C-alpha positions in Angstrom: 58.2 205.0 251.3 59.1 205.3 255.0 56.0 207.4 255.8 53.5 205.1 254.0 51.4 202.9 256.3 51.6 199.4 254.9 48.9 196.9 255.6 48.9 193.1 255.8 46.8 191.2 253.3 45.9 187.6 252.9 46.5 185.8 249.6 42.8 185.7 249.1 42.4 189.4 249.5 45.1 190.1 246.9 43.5 187.6 244.5 40.4 189.8 244.2 42.4 192.6 242.6 42.9 190.9 239.2 41.4 193.0 236.5 42.1 196.1 234.5 41.7 199.2 236.7 42.0 197.1 239.8 45.3 195.2 239.6 47.6 194.0 242.3 50.5 191.6 242.2 52.8 190.1 244.8 56.6 190.1 244.5 58.6 188.5 247.3 55.7 188.9 249.8 55.3 192.6 249.0 52.0 193.7 247.6 52.0 196.2 244.8 49.0 198.1 243.4 49.8 198.4 239.7 46.4 199.5 238.5 47.5 202.9 237.2 51.0 201.8 236.4 49.8 198.9 234.1 49.5 201.2 231.0 53.0 202.6 231.6 54.6 199.2 232.0 57.4 198.9 229.4 56.1 195.4 228.4 52.5 196.6 228.1 49.5 196.1 230.4 48.7 192.7 228.9 51.7 191.2 230.5 50.3 192.0 233.9 46.8 190.9 233.2 47.5 187.2 232.4 46.0 184.7 234.8 49.3 183.7 236.3 50.2 187.3 237.2 47.1 189.3 238.0 46.3 189.1 241.7 48.9 186.4 242.1 52.4 185.9 243.4 54.5 187.1 240.4 57.9 186.7 242.1 59.3 184.1 239.7 58.0 186.0 236.7 59.4 189.3 238.0 62.9 188.0 238.7 62.9 186.3 235.3 62.7 189.7 233.7 64.1 192.3 236.2 67.0 192.9 238.5 66.1 193.4 242.1 67.3 197.0 242.1 64.1 197.8 240.1 62.0 197.2 243.2 63.9 199.9 245.1 63.6 202.7 242.6 61.3 205.4 244.0 58.8 205.3 241.1 58.2 201.6 241.7 58.7 201.4 245.5 55.8 203.8 246.0 53.5 201.3 244.4 53.8 199.0 247.4 50.7 199.0 249.5 51.4 196.2 251.9 52.7 192.8 252.6 51.4 189.2 252.7 50.2 188.2 256.1 52.7 185.9 257.9 55.4 186.3 255.3 58.7 188.2 255.3 60.6 189.3 252.2 63.5 186.8 251.4 65.3 189.0 248.8 67.0 192.1 250.2 69.8 194.3 248.7 73.2 193.8 250.2 74.4 196.5 252.6 77.1 198.8 251.1 79.9 196.9 252.8 78.3 193.4 252.8 79.9 190.3 251.3 77.9 188.2 248.8 77.0 184.7 250.0 76.8 183.4 246.4 79.5 180.7 246.1 82.6 181.9 244.2 81.2 185.5 243.8 83.9 186.6 246.3 87.5 185.5 246.7 87.8 182.7 249.3 89.5 184.9 251.9 86.3 186.9 252.2 84.0 183.9 252.5 82.9 182.7 256.0 84.9 179.8 257.4 87.8 180.3 254.9 91.3 181.4 255.9 94.3 182.8 254.0 98.0 183.1 254.7 98.1 186.4 252.8 95.5 188.7 254.4 95.4 190.1 258.0 93.0 192.2 260.0 94.2 195.4 258.4 93.3 194.0 254.9 89.8 193.1 256.2 89.2 196.5 257.6 90.4 198.1 254.5 88.3 195.9 252.2 85.1 196.7 254.2 85.8 200.5 254.0 86.7 200.3 250.3 83.6 198.4 249.4 81.4 200.9 251.1 83.2 203.8 249.3 82.8 202.0 245.9 79.1 201.3 246.4 78.2 204.7 247.9 80.4 207.1 245.9 82.1 205.4 242.9 79.5 203.1 241.5 76.7 205.7 241.1 79.2 208.0 239.3 80.4 205.0 237.2 76.9 204.3 236.0 76.3 208.0 235.1 79.6 208.3 233.2 79.2 205.1 231.3 75.9 206.3 230.0 76.8 209.9 229.2 80.5 209.3 228.3 81.6 212.5 230.2 84.6 213.1 232.3 84.4 212.0 235.9 83.0 214.7 238.1 85.5 216.9 240.1 83.4 216.2 243.2 84.2 212.5 243.1 87.8 213.2 242.2 88.1 215.5 245.2 86.7 212.8 247.5 89.1 210.2 246.2 92.0 212.6 246.5 91.0 213.5 250.1 90.9 209.8 251.0 94.3 209.3 249.2 92.8 206.6 247.0 94.7 208.0 244.0 98.0 207.9 245.8 97.4 204.3 247.0 96.7 203.2 243.4 100.5 203.7 242.8 101.3 201.0 245.4 103.2 201.2 248.6 106.1 203.7 248.7 107.5 207.0 249.9 104.7 208.9 248.2 102.3 207.7 251.0 104.5 209.0 253.8 102.5 211.3 256.2 99.2 210.6 254.4 95.9 209.6 256.0 94.7 206.5 254.1 91.0 206.0 253.6 90.1 208.1 256.6 92.7 206.4 258.8 91.5 202.8 258.3 95.2 201.9 257.9 98.6 203.6 258.1 101.1 204.2 255.3 103.4 201.8 257.1 100.8 199.0 257.0 99.9 199.5 253.3 101.2 196.8 251.0 100.4 195.3 247.6 97.5 193.3 249.0 95.8 196.5 250.1 96.4 197.8 246.6 94.9 194.5 245.2 91.8 195.2 247.3 91.4 198.7 245.7 91.6 197.3 242.2 89.4 194.3 243.0 86.6 196.5 244.5 86.8 198.8 241.5 86.5 195.8 239.1 83.3 194.8 240.8 81.6 197.9 239.3 81.5 196.2 235.9 82.2 199.5 234.2 85.5 199.0 232.4 85.6 202.4 230.5 84.9 204.3 233.7 87.7 202.5 235.7 90.2 203.4 233.0 89.0 207.0 233.0 89.2 207.1 236.8 92.7 205.9 237.5 94.6 204.4 234.5 96.3 207.6 233.4 97.8 208.3 236.9 98.8 204.7 237.5 100.9 204.6 234.4 101.7 208.3 233.7 102.8 209.5 237.2 105.4 206.8 238.2 108.0 208.0 235.6 107.8 211.5 237.2 107.9 210.1 240.8 110.8 207.9 240.1 112.8 209.8 237.5 111.7 213.4 237.6 113.7 216.3 239.1 112.5 217.4 242.6 111.3 220.8 241.5 109.1 219.3 238.8 107.7 216.7 241.2 106.9 219.5 243.7 105.0 221.4 241.0 102.9 218.6 239.6 102.6 215.6 241.9 100.5 217.2 244.7 97.7 218.3 242.3 97.6 214.9 240.5 97.4 212.9 243.7 94.7 215.3 245.0 92.6 214.7 241.9 92.9 218.4 240.8 94.9 217.6 237.6 95.0 214.5 235.3 98.1 212.9 233.8 98.4 210.2 231.1 101.2 208.1 229.6 101.7 208.8 225.9 103.8 205.9 224.3 101.6 204.0 221.8 101.5 205.3 218.2 99.8 204.1 215.0 103.4 202.9 214.2 104.2 201.4 217.6 102.0 199.4 220.0 103.6 196.5 221.8 106.8 197.3 219.8 107.6 200.4 221.8 111.0 200.6 220.0 109.1 201.5 216.8 108.1 205.0 218.0 108.4 207.8 215.6 107.5 210.9 217.7 110.8 212.8 217.9 112.3 215.7 219.9 115.3 217.9 219.4 116.9 220.5 221.5 116.7 224.2 220.7 118.7 226.0 223.5 117.2 225.0 226.8 114.0 223.6 225.3 112.8 220.4 223.7 110.8 220.8 220.4 108.5 217.8 220.0 106.6 216.7 216.9 104.6 213.5 216.2 101.5 211.7 217.2 100.3 209.3 219.8 97.3 207.0 219.6 95.0 205.1 222.0 96.1 207.3 224.9 93.9 206.6 227.9 92.8 209.8 229.7 94.4 211.8 226.9 91.2 213.7 226.1 91.0 215.1 229.6 94.7 215.1 230.7 96.6 218.2 231.9 100.0 216.5 231.7 101.4 214.0 229.2 104.4 211.7 230.0 105.7 211.3 226.5 108.2 208.9 225.0 110.2 210.5 222.1 113.0 209.6 219.8 116.0 211.9 220.4 119.5 212.1 219.1 121.0 209.9 221.8 118.2 207.3 221.9 114.7 207.4 223.5 113.9 210.1 226.0 110.9 210.6 228.3 109.6 214.2 228.6 106.8 215.6 230.8 104.6 217.8 228.6 101.8 220.0 230.0 98.8 220.8 227.8 100.0 223.8 225.8 100.2 225.4 222.4 100.9 222.9 219.7 99.5 220.0 221.6 96.0 218.9 220.6 93.9 215.9 221.5 91.0 214.3 219.6 88.7 211.6 221.1 88.9 208.2 219.6 85.6 206.3 219.5 86.1 202.9 221.0 83.9 200.0 222.0 83.9 201.1 225.6 82.7 204.4 227.1 84.3 207.7 226.1 84.5 208.4 229.8 87.9 206.7 229.5 89.1 209.7 227.5 90.9 207.6 224.8 92.6 210.1 222.6 94.7 210.7 219.5 97.4 213.2 220.5 99.2 215.5 218.1 102.5 217.3 218.9 103.2 220.1 216.5 106.5 221.6 217.4 105.6 221.6 221.1 108.2 223.4 223.2 108.9 222.4 226.8 111.9 223.1 229.1 114.8 220.6 229.0 114.3 220.4 232.8 111.1 218.5 232.1 113.2 215.4 231.1 112.4 212.3 233.1 115.5 210.2 233.7 118.6 210.6 231.6 118.5 211.8 228.0 118.7 208.8 225.6 117.9 206.3 228.4 114.2 206.6 228.2 113.6 203.0 227.4 114.5 202.0 231.0 112.1 204.7 232.2 109.3 203.3 230.0 110.0 199.7 231.0 110.3 200.4 234.7 106.5 200.5 235.4 105.3 197.8 233.0 105.2 195.1 235.7 103.0 197.1 238.0 100.8 198.3 235.1 100.2 194.7 233.9 99.6 193.5 237.4 97.0 196.3 237.9 95.2 195.5 234.7 94.9 191.8 235.5 93.6 192.4 239.0 90.8 194.6 237.7 90.1 192.1 234.9 90.0 189.1 237.2 87.7 190.9 239.7 85.2 191.7 236.9 85.5 188.1 235.7 84.5 187.0 239.2 81.6 189.4 239.1 80.4 187.7 235.9 80.6 184.3 237.5 78.4 185.5 240.4 75.9 187.0 237.9 75.7 183.7 236.0 75.2 181.6 239.1 72.3 183.8 240.2 70.8 183.9 236.8 71.0 180.1 236.3 68.9 179.7 239.4 66.2 182.2 238.8 65.8 181.9 235.0 63.1 179.4 234.0 63.4 177.7 230.6 61.5 174.6 229.5 59.7 174.6 232.8 63.0 174.3 234.9 65.8 176.5 236.2 68.7 176.9 233.8 70.9 175.2 236.4 69.0 172.0 235.8 70.6 171.7 232.4 74.0 169.8 232.3 75.3 172.1 229.6 74.8 175.2 231.7 76.4 173.5 234.7 79.4 172.6 232.6 79.9 176.2 231.5 79.7 177.3 235.2 82.3 174.7 236.1 84.7 176.0 233.6 84.0 179.6 234.7 84.6 178.8 238.3 87.8 176.9 237.6 89.3 179.7 235.6 88.6 182.4 238.2 89.7 180.4 241.2 93.0 179.2 239.5 93.8 182.8 238.5 93.0 184.1 242.0 95.4 181.7 243.6 98.2 182.5 241.1 97.6 186.2 241.5 97.8 186.0 245.3 101.1 184.1 245.1 102.5 186.7 242.7 101.3 189.6 245.0 103.0 187.9 247.9 106.3 187.9 246.0 105.8 191.6 245.1 105.6 192.3 248.8 108.9 190.7 249.4 110.9 191.9 246.4 112.3 195.3 245.3 111.3 196.6 241.9 114.6 195.4 240.5 114.1 191.9 241.9 110.6 191.8 240.5 111.9 192.6 237.0 114.5 189.9 237.3 112.4 187.2 238.9 108.7 187.7 238.2 108.3 190.0 235.2 107.7 186.9 233.0 105.4 185.4 235.6 103.3 188.6 235.7 103.2 188.6 231.9 102.0 185.0 231.8 99.5 185.6 234.4 98.1 188.6 232.5 97.9 186.4 229.4 96.0 183.8 231.4 93.6 186.1 233.0 92.7 188.0 229.9 92.3 184.9 227.7 90.2 183.1 230.3 88.2 186.3 230.7 87.1 186.2 227.1 86.2 182.5 227.4 84.1 183.4 230.4 82.5 186.3 228.5 81.5 183.9 225.7 80.0 181.4 228.2 78.1 184.1 230.0 76.5 185.3 226.8 75.2 181.8 226.1 73.8 181.6 229.6 72.1 185.0 229.5 71.0 184.6 225.8 69.6 187.8 224.2 69.9 189.7 227.5 73.7 189.5 227.2 73.7 191.9 224.2 71.5 194.5 225.9 73.1 197.5 227.7 70.4 197.6 230.3 68.4 195.1 232.4 69.3 191.6 233.5 72.4 191.1 231.3 73.8 194.6 231.4 77.0 193.5 233.2 77.5 190.6 230.8 77.1 193.0 227.8 79.7 195.4 229.2 82.2 192.7 230.0 81.8 190.9 226.7 82.3 194.2 224.9 85.3 195.5 227.0 87.2 192.3 228.1 89.3 192.3 224.9 90.8 195.6 226.1 92.7 193.9 228.9 94.2 191.5 226.3 95.8 194.5 224.6 96.5 197.2 227.2 99.9 196.9 228.7 101.0 194.4 226.1 99.1 192.1 223.8 98.6 188.5 224.9 101.0 186.9 222.4 103.7 189.3 223.4 103.0 188.6 227.1 103.2 184.8 226.5 106.5 185.2 224.6 108.0 187.5 227.3 107.2 185.0 230.0 108.7 182.0 228.2 111.8 184.0 227.2 112.5 184.9 230.8 112.0 181.3 231.8 114.5 180.1 229.1 117.1 182.7 230.2 116.9 181.2 233.7 117.2 177.6 232.5 120.2 175.9 234.3 123.1 175.1 232.1 123.2 171.5 233.2 119.4 170.8 232.7 119.1 167.6 230.7 116.4 164.9 230.3 
């Protein structure tokens, strides 16, 4: 592309190339010779030979059918032979770290002219570097894995481990001490929950839900019990490899018998000398297919106990086919008299419920951040599509019913963003214990709100995109993925109804005794 000498043509010169075997078109002032390509065109040659396309400016027709990325694929970019005299292309791909100028496609703190009390210069530096990393390294891998369903490549995991992205996904804390974060963009001392929010938000913009869970979900929920409750020698053996991306860990709590009701678990363990013997099954375990370590909740004689189990004899995993990509590694896990040392106990024996519950607030917060970011991505897609899609001779945005849908979508995402940022600010100023006491219910309610509004936005988006919204490629591919996968966020980390009830129960417990009408 770079070595080709491009000429300038007048509109009249292009118009002469308007027949089979000699066919040119113009897209955004770029002139393309599609003479040989016409018979290879997925829509057939006839589409290119109509009077309104052949030898004409086909910009509106092109962007009514194709995403702009198509223009930059090598096989199509090489068809360009020149440009229209006196014109410059208007449509250009965003740079890897560039901010979208589409209204509401970005949170307001990233929009020119807007300010925020929550973000400082270190957050802005961090966001810019994180977006570049996502667009250059993570997104291409996400697209490949979503299509083939395979485990994320070790090359990408090594890169993320080197930059300490995996460690930062666990939030601020002692595990970051002495680490170089994102190539030195910020220090561990600067890192807070807003930096963590930025990581999750940038990942959510990929629009590849299964991949995101396959990339980080296991470590975010499976490693904290080891970090916070594991014996030092066990931490020293396992944590470095997990944070470096060399090994994968998952959390194994859910069963066919127990989902949101974690107290209904039936997997059990008993002691035989200095070993635990574990039998039972776990279901819907994210990353379980690929995991090297399993943080397992078991029934024991004295109550519930959490045990760290390496992949070993007697432990088997079977992929569960779900509505999102198998790159998430969702698994059915079987423990058939699995033996592990008693020293692999996390926390106190019989006190496992407190270990299990300790990370739920952070897990739910992480889920809703990714969910909200993807919901915002969908809002941006719908705004762009409503402008470029022509129906009944006008842009979709000329129809009041479409504008009404966009109004609801924007209102949902903006209200959730403001609530989220307030909650994140509180997290920065509270210990884990204070968070559980003061905002566990708030986080639960916020998760319920984000996931329920997300499904409403998914429905509105499918109506705006029409048939393209149910196609896994092309214009509506992000809509299709979001519509198919947004219900996961309403279940993972606690079902919506459970979240709503938890939030209200915490509020009722804090009602003042003298409150009366």
